[in-house]
C-alpha angles and dihedrals in degrees: 000000000000121000135183123198124216141163133223113245092232092057087078126066090234130057144196121028092349091057090049092053093046091048090055093046088053090054103253121149098217148348138233105221132207126226096257094243098324120205096000091055095045096260097286093179086069092057112108095225092048091050092049092053092048092049095045093048093049092050093045093054096033093235119148118233091221101178148345120236116207093210095166091068089065099037092049093036091220096146088070094063126085123255109265095036118106093251092041089056089049088058092050094050092047089054093049092050091046095054091045090055092048091051094048095045093041090240106163100199134048120196117214116186115206133188106184126177125192089265095052101033096104091048092054091048091050092053092045091052087053090050091050090057091051090047092056091050093050098034092235127144120236117219115188120209120193139164091210127107123288089248094053092047092049090050089053093051092048090052091060124082096208129070105262122177135209133254096210113210109194095203103043098080091054096039093051095036092236102125147302120308094214091052091050092049090053092044095052095041133199098296096051099051113089097185141321138260109204124191137138136212142165121269094245087061095053097115140103116275092024114119100168115125142180129215114288111278094016096090142059096264096103095241094163092045092051091049090054091048090052092050089049092060093042096246117177132165134063126009115187123193113223096179115133106237096186100047132082140288089035094040120028093180096276099075125092106244091205091054091051092050091049091050089054092046089055090049091051094049092047093048095051098037 
């Protein structure tokens, strides 16, 4: 099995080129970047000078820009609105800008987080169909992340004509009370999982809006059990930590966020060795 270990940009208290440099110094192979504010900040990741700095920094420190996460789609909830509405058009523009950034920066994967309900399911499918057309034009893989049930996510995938994969977050089903991570891993299978988000937390923090984490294996998120489930399906590839190394309860302000990230990296390497 071959594994690569990365970190999400927002797991660190700094971003952009500084986050890229620190990720490399910590020993990570790659990074999932955010969109530096996206629509509300005027799509800075689509600015030529910003792109040049990202590219030069990644090359200088030999760190792979593994994927781009369109976080504003979730935070603004625009995927749940119909095409033609103001928010629905915000979703479409964010998708267009995201794929353009991936193409320019040679980022092979775009992560789209969706949170459909029965009432908004068709709107989400419509936007994802639009994203699939963009993905074909740009030769970029779509990885969907969702905190919904396995059944809802499978319905979503079946409604799409294109081959879309999953960004499997091993904590989300427990945190959102929508299922069991190990069952989802087995349900999706090796071929359907694009890459992993790994994080851990305490049961009292399993609630929406709560980002606080603990070191991998020290919480109630079933990290060890998820690792065994992944090995059972023969998963290999990228594992991204999405723990928050600057937030309590892991960090009360006196901890070194770099030391914490390095400890989790060592845990990841040991677990998947």
